[in-house]
N, C-alpha and C positions, 0 to 999 in steps of 0.2 A: 430571537425575534418572536414577538407575539404572533399567534396564529392569525392569518389574514383571510377573511372570507372573500372568495371571488365575487366580482360584480355580476349582476344579472346578464350583462352583455359579454361576459368572459367567453373566450373561445378555446377550444381544445388545443393542447400542445402539439406542434408540428416538428418534424426533424430539424428545420432551420432555427427553431427557437432555442437550441442549445447556445446560440450566440447571445441570447437575451438574459441568460442566467449568470450572475456573478458568483464565483466560487471563492469563499473566504477560507483562509488556512493560516497555519504557522504563526500563532500569536506569541508576542513577548511583552511582558510587563516592565515598565520603567522602574528603576530602583526606588523611586519615591512613591510608587504605587498610584500615581495620578495620571499616567498616560499609557496608552497601549499602541504597539506597532503590530501590523499584520499584513498578510499578502492578499490581494484581490486579483483573481485571474478570470479572464473572459475570452472565450474563443472568438476569433475574428475570421469570418468567412471571406471577407475581401482580401485579407493578407494570407489566409490559410495558415494562421499561426495562433497559438494561445498566448495572449499577451498578459503579463502580470506586472503589478506595481506594488510598491510598499505604501501603505496608508497608515496614518496616525490619528488617534482620537484622544481627547482629554476626557478623563472619566467624570470629573466634577462639572463639566460644562454642558450646556444644551446645544452647543455648536455641533454641526455634522462633522464626521471624519474628513480629514484633508488628505489629498494625494501627495505623498512625500517624494516619490521618484517619478520620472517621466513615464516609465512603463512602455517604452517603445518596442521592447521585445520581452525579455523575462528577467525580472528582478525577484529575488526570493530570500528566505532565511534571514529576516531582520533580527538583530540582536543588539540591545543597548549595552554600552560600556558600563562597567561597575560603578564608575563615578557619575554616570548619567549624562555626560557632556556630548557623547558621540553615539551614533548608530552605525553598525557595520551590516553589510548585506552582500549577497552574491548577485552578480549581474552578468548577462551575456552580451554586453555592449561590445561593439567592434573595437578591436585593439590592433591596428595595423602594425604596431611596433613589435608585437610578439611573433616570433618565428614559429612556424608549424601550426598545428591544429589549435593552439591556445588562443589564437586571434579572435575566435568566436566562441570560446568555452567560458564557463563561469570563472570570474575573478572576484576578489574581495575589494569592495569599495567602502569608504567611510564618509559620513556627513556629520555636521554639527546638529545638535538636537533641535535647533531652531531653523534648520534647512540650509540651503546654499548649494554650491556645486560639489558633487561627489568627487572624491579623490581615490584613485586606484592604488592599492598597496601591494598587489601581487602581480607576477607575470609568469605564472606557471605554464610551461609549454603544453600541457595536456589539460589545463584547467584545475580548479579547486573543487573538492567535493564536500568538505566539512571545515568548520573553524570554531574557535573558542577564544573568548577574551581572557587575558591575564587579569588577576585581581587588581593590579595597579593601573589597569587601563592603558598601559604604554605599549603592550605587545599583543599579538594575536598568534595563536597556534593554529596551523591548518594542515590538511591532508591533501596531497597532490600526487598524481602518478608520475614516476620518473620513467620515461619511455626507454626501451632498449635501443641501443645504437647498432644499426646493421653493420656487420663486418665488411671489410673491404672486398672480399670475394663474393659478397652477396649483392653488390651494387648492380642496378639495372644495366643491361647492355643495349646498344643501339645497332640496328641492322638497316642500313640505307635510311630512307625517310620514314620508316615505321616508328610508332611510338615506342618508348623504352619498355622492355619487358620488366615485370615486377619480380622482386627477389623471391626466392623460395621461402616458404614458411616451415620451419622445423618445429615439430610438436613433440615435447617430451613430458607433458603434464596432462592429467585428466581434466582439470578445470582450466581449459585453455580458451574458452569463449563464454560470453554471457549475453542473455537476451537484453536487447536495448543498448548494448555496448559494442558487441562484435568480438573480434579476436582480442584477447588480453595481451597488451604490449607493455611490459614493465610492471613494476610494483608500486603500490601506494605507500608513500613515506610521510613522516611527520616533520613539519618545519615550524619555525618561529620567525616572525617578522616584526620589526618595530613599526608602530603606527605612524611615527613622524617621518619614516622613509630615510632616516640617516644612515642606516646600514642595510645591506642585502639580507635576504632570507637565510636563516641558519637551518641546515638539515640535521635532524636529531637521530634519525634511524637509517639503516641501510640493510642490505642483504636481500635474499630471495624470499621475502615475506611481505604480506600486506599489513597495513596498520590503519586503524579506524577509531573514531569516537574519542577525540582528545578531550581531557578535562583537567583543568588546572587545580593544584592543591591550594587551599586558602592562603598559604604564605607565599605562593608563587614559585616555590622551589622545585616542584616536580610537575610533570604532566602524566596523568594516567591515560592509558589507551588499551585497545584490544588488538591482539594479534595471534596468529596461529604459527608457532615456530617448532612444533613437534614433528617427528619424523614422518608420521602418516597423515600430515595435514592435507595432502592432495586427495586423500581417499575418505576423509570424514569431515565433520563440521565443528569439531572441538576447537576451542579458543582459550586463550589465557588473558587474564587481566594483569597488566604490567604497568610500570611507571619508570620514567626516565628523568634524571636531573636536568634542570635547565640552567645553562651557563649565564652568568651575570655580565660577563664581559661583552662589549658590543662589537661584534664582527659578523661578517657574512661567511658563506661557505659551509663547511662541515664542522659539526661538534658532536662526534660519535662517542658518547659515554654509555657504558653498558647499562642495559635496563634490568630492573629487578622484577620478579614475578610476585604478584600479590595474591592471586586466587586462580584456581582451576577447579571446575566442578564436573568435568568429564564431557560436557557438551558445549554448545554455542553460548557465548557471552556477548553482551552489547550494552552500550549507553551507560557507562559508569558516571557516578556523581559523588563528589567528596561531601562528607558531613561538614557543617559550618565550622566545627572546631578542628577538623582535619584528622580526627581519630578513626574514621571509618569511611568506607565507600559502599554505595549501593549500586546494583546493576541488575539487568534483566537477563534471563537465560534458563536453561534446563540442563539436566545431567546426562543426556543421551547423545553420543557423537553422530549416529546415523539413523536413529529411530525417527519415526514420523507419528504425528498425532499427539505429541507430547505438549503439555501446557507450558507456556512461558510463565515464569514466576519472578518475583522480586527477591533479591538476595542481598545480604549485608555481610561485609567482611572487615576486620580491623585493617587500618591502612598500613600497618607494619607487616601485614600478611598473617596467614593462619587459616583456620577453618571457617568457611562461609556458612551462614545459616539462612534458611529459606523463610521468608515472611509468609506464613501459612494463611491461606484464604479459607475460612470455614465453609464457604460455598463451592470451593474447588473450581474456580473460573480461570480462564485464560487471560493473561495480562496483554493488553493491546498496546505494546510498546513500539514506538517508531521515532524517527528523527523529530517529528513535530508533536509527539506525545510521549516524551521520555520520562520515566520515573524520576521524581525529584524529592529532596528533603522539604518537608512542609514548614510553613511558618511556625506551627506548634512544635515545641522542642521534642526531639526524639520521635518524630512522626515522618511518614513519607506519603507522597501523593502519586497515584497512578490510575490508569483506566483499565477496566476489565469488561469483557464481553459477557452479557447476561441475557440469554434467551431473546436475541434479536436487538437488544439495546447495547450501547457502549456507555458505561457510566464512570464518573470520576469518584474514587474512594480515597479516604485517608486511613492509614493504618498506624496506630500507636504501637511502637515496637516494644517488645518485652525487655526486661533487663538483660544485659549481655550474658550474665551468668545463669539465665533461665530461659534461653531462646526456645526451648521446646514447649513452653507454655502457650505459644501462639500470640498473635497480635490482635488488638481490638480494632475492628473495622467500623467505619461509618461512611455513609454515602454523602458526598458533597454535592454532586450534580447527577441526579437520577432521573427516573421516568422513562417513558417510551420515546427515546431519542438516541442520537449518537453524539457523544463528545469526541471530537476528532483531534483537538489540540487544546493545550492548556498551559498556563504559566503563572508563577507566583514569585514573590520576593519576601525574604524574611523581614518582618517589621512593617510590610506594606499594608497589611490588613485587607488585602483583596486577592482574588483569584480571577484571572481572565480565561474564558473558555470559548472555543468555537464549537457550535452545536447546530444540529439540524434535526428535523422530524419528517415524517412522510409527506407532509403538506408544505414544508418550508425549507428552502435551500439554506446553506450554511450562513450563519451570522455570528458576531461576537457578543457575548454576554459577560457581565461582571457579577461576581459573587462576593458578598461581604458577610462576615459573621457579626450579627447584631444580637448581643446577649448570648443565648445558646442556640440561636436560629440562623441558618444560612439564608440570606436574602439575595435574590438574583434579579437582575434587570438587563434588558437588551441595551447594547451600546451602538449597534449598527443596524441599518435597515436597507441594505443595498437591493434586496429583492422584493421589498414591499410592493412597489408599483407593479412589478411583473406578476406577483402573486394575485393581485387584484384583477388583472386582465387575463390571466391564464386559468382555464378550467382543467385541472389535472385528474379529476375523478375522485371517487371515494374508496375507502379500504375497509373490508370486513375482516375480522380476525376470528379464527376458529381454532380448534385443537382436535387431535386424534390420538387415541391410545395406541402406542406401538411398543409391545413388550412391557417393560417396567416404566416406560417414558411417555409423557404427554408431549406430542410434537405440535408446535404452533404452525398454523396454516393461514396464509393471507390471501385475500382475493381483492385485487385492484380493479375496480369497475370503471367503465368509461363514463365520462361526464354525462349527467342527465339520465342515467340508466334507471328504468323502472324495474326494481328487483322482483316485483310480483308478476311481471310479464314473462311467462314461462318460455324457456328455450329460445330466447331472442338474441343472445349474445355469444359469438364465437369465443373460444378459450385458447389462450397460449399458456402452456405450463413451462415455467422458466426455472432452470436448475443452475445453482451457483457453482463457481469453480472451487478449486482447493485440492481435496475436499474439505480441508480444515479452514473453513471460512464461515461466514454467516450472512444471511439476508435478514432484514428486519426493519427497525424503526428509524429510518433515515430517508431523506429525499433522494429518489432514484430517477433521474431524467429518462432513462430507458423505458421504465414501466409507464411513465407518464406519456411518452410518445406512442407506445403501443395502445394504451387506453384512449389516447386522442384519435387513433385510427379506428376505434370501434371494437377493440379486443379487450376481454377481461384477462388479466394476468393472474395465474395461480402460482404461488411460490411457497417454499417451506425450507426448513433446515433438517434434512434427514440425518439419521445416525451417521457419524463421520464429520459432522459440522462442529464448529466451536459454539460457545454460548452456553454449554452445559458442562458437566464434569468431564474429567479426562477420559474416563471409561467410555463415555458417549462418543467422544471424538475418535477414540481408537477402535470403536466397534466395527468399523469398516475395514480395518487392516486385515488383509488376507481374504476379503470378501467383497471386493469391488464388483458391482453388478448384482449383489445379493440383497442384503437387508436395506441397503441404500436405495436401490431401484424399487423395492417393495414399499418403502416409506414414501417415495415420491408418488407412486400410484395410489397409495392409501390416502395421501393428502388430496389428490385429485378427486377421488371418490367422495371424500368428506365434503369438499367444496360443491360437487355436483348435487349431493343430497341435501345441502343446507341453503344453497343460493338458487332459487327457482329459475332465475333469468339465464343461467348458464346453459348453453346448448351442448348436450353430450354427443350430438351427432357431428359437431364441427369443432374438433379438437386439434390443436397444434402443439408440438413439443420442441423445445429449444434449450440450448445451453452452450457455454463456452469453456474451454479447457477441460477440467474434470466434468463440468456440466455438458460439454460436447461429447465426452466419453459416454456418459450415461444416456445421452440422446441416441448416439449410435447403437448402444447396447439395447436400450428398451425397444426401439422400433424393430429389432430383430426378433422380439419375443411377444410384444403386445401390439396388435394390429388395429387398434381402435383409432389411431391418429390419422387424420387425413393428410397431414404434411408435417415435416420436421426440418429443423435447421441445426446442423452440427457444426460448431465453430471452433477453430483452433484446438481441435480435440486430440486426445490420445486414442488411437485406434489399434495400435499393435505394440504391446509392451516389449517385444523382442527388439524391434528396431528403435523404439523410443529410448531404451536403456543405453544404446550406443550413439545416438545422435543428439539427444537433448542436452542442454548445458547442465542439467541436474539429474539426468536420467539414470546414470549408473548407480547412484545411491538412493534416489527417490523411488525408483521401481522396486528395489529390494525392500525398502522400508515399508512400502504399501502392500506388496505381495507377500512379504515374509520370507521370500527366497529371491536370489538373484536370477533374472531371466537367462543369464549365461550358464548358470549351473543347473537350472530346471526349466528348460524351454517349454515343457508340457504345461506347467502351471501358468507361465506367461501366455501361452496360446489359449488356454482355457478361459482366461480373463480378458481376452482381446476381442473387441467387436469385429475386427476384420475377419476373424475365424468364422463368424456367423453371417457374413455379408450376403450369402445366398438366401438367407431367411428373411432379409429385409424386403418388405412390400410397400412400405410407406414412401411416397415421394420425398426426396431428400435434397435439401440445399446444403452444400458444403462450402464453408467460407474459411479462408486461411490467409494469413499475411506471409509474404515471401521472405521476410527477414526475422521470422519467428524462430528463435533458438531454444525457447522453452518447450514448445511442442512443434518440432520442425515440420515444414510443409509436406515432407514425404508422407507424413501420417494422413494427410488429406488426399494426396495424389494416389496412394495405393487403394484407399477406399473408393475413390471416384472411379478408377479404372475397373475395379472389381464389380462395381454396379453398372457402369456404362457399357462394359463389354457384354453384358447380358440384356441390354436394351431397357434397363430400369429407368424410371422417371427421376433423373438426377441432374443437378446443375452444380457446377464447380465455379466459385468466384474467388479468384486470386487477387490479393491486394498488394501492389508493388510498394516498395519503400516504407513498409510498416512492419511492426513486430508484434509480440504477444499482447501488448497493451493498447492495441488499436481502439477498442471500444471505450476505454477509459481516458487515455491521454493521447490518442492519435491526432493527426492533423484534422482540423475542423471539417474541411470539405470531404475528406475520406470518411469521417464519422457520419456525416449527413448521407453520403452515398451508400454507406453500409446500411443505414436505416432504410433507404429506398429499396435496396435489394431484398431485405428481409420482409418489409411490408408488402412489396409486390408479390413475393412468393406466397405468403400466407393469404393475402387478399384473393389471389387467383385460385387457391386450393380450398379455402374455407368459406367461399361465398355461398350464400343461401341458395339451395336448390341444385347445387352442383352434384 
């Protein structure tokens, strides 16, 4: 979307305005390259749900995009069939005929390319998580969890008129629950279903293993997937790239043919894609089974198996691979497309692969969609001559753009403008970019100023320093509604990517390993000092500090050491490594990966890096916010810090959010997101008001 200047009458963004922003995602390009499907999501405060629908736009037409599905709840993941006649998608429409939880879980639906009534083709008891079209467009492979069946002696018992008691839960695995999902019940297996519905779904895998990321071979004879089947799979993150033959006979039920292993690189693997000629696969991953701060990279391996080689990035950047931005083979022969994080931006690059017999020579890289922005999704088709991307920048929410190669130049044009009207009416403030030297690195610092700020008016604007989570993540060049809301309330937001963040080389990301609360905290404070010395309107006497997850950790840590802040908000934080290692869904390996030692084997190191150890040194008024269903950083992390502070009459407030998990601020229910804003704003407005 072209940058849109706000109208003179534009008003500052308010918490409720999150319902006015359309979030575009998950783009897919039609095989003929002339139309695009994508998802548009909008929070509904009335229904307290985020509603999403599939939209379609013709690239060569001046007509506006059309809504393709009803969007009465959540439709997602649109994918055109290879022959272009159908579009498949996931939908959470009510299915009363499905027994169990699957009645309101995502199932696969298909529609004709010209619209009509969608037809459901799956009835997975626990819903469908992923799917992929077969090359002949007659079948779809999908991943669905097969729930465990309770044993007869575990059935609930009834005593009088009391409700039945729940069966005991027997745990024999380390990875027994996940944030946002709850307790793990059963394994995800691979299925194939005919689109015409003539036969039932065929299950291709079984066993006590999870399977993910199905990808059909070009001839339709095999499906590649990712699975962890090694003995130590419960204690590390290593996975294998595998493939299973697909039966041609039409029947339902089981078709369990042994799978073959194609590649293992020692660490996690994800998102395989076959080359057009079927001789190779690419995938994303790295070589380290439990280490942290490692860059994800793109790899290529012969489809018959063998040694995989890494597509080396000369700038050593992290590959931003995801289900909506998966590395793919480019329209140009022997090239691949993927996104990388680069100093606050996420850009789309093309890598021309070296000859197979000279993989050490490295790939030739060129930027397809660059600049100070975030490319969050992309799609292409061989022979289509176009690439579709979803992109945003600090002043513009997500929109769809089309990129064409004209001669030797990439020409980009906006295709959607869902947020143009809102951008004209909303004043989100301006952003200053600075940098500060930290060791051998220049660290970027951003200052998001409230709308209408007079930068020359000295010490007039209170400041919120915001620290991102991770730590291996990045702030930067994208629209962030949270900062716009804080700016709309009159606060300047200072943010940066301290060492430990992504967006730079791997050594930068790993610099914080074993030093949480060290150089990372120093970098955040140095960024604040740089902002205060270069932006006169910032009021150094009215400072607030806040962050979530790892950012919540640094908030709790810093206020025990630096007492310049009038107030702080520590949200969904890690406050004690010892208990975190035993209660978090990832704690047992993540804590060791970050500290360099296991908290169970060296509790002194864990204690030394835990904010809870220094709670008696905290003087700053502290707002603690935590979701009760957070399994990533369990709520006991907040409870223990709150009691430690409240028991000595500290100025502390604890806000517990029921029925929400670690993702509250990003994908929580809309009314809870608005109420969260209110608690944060009320806290800082009370403590940072002028003259207090």
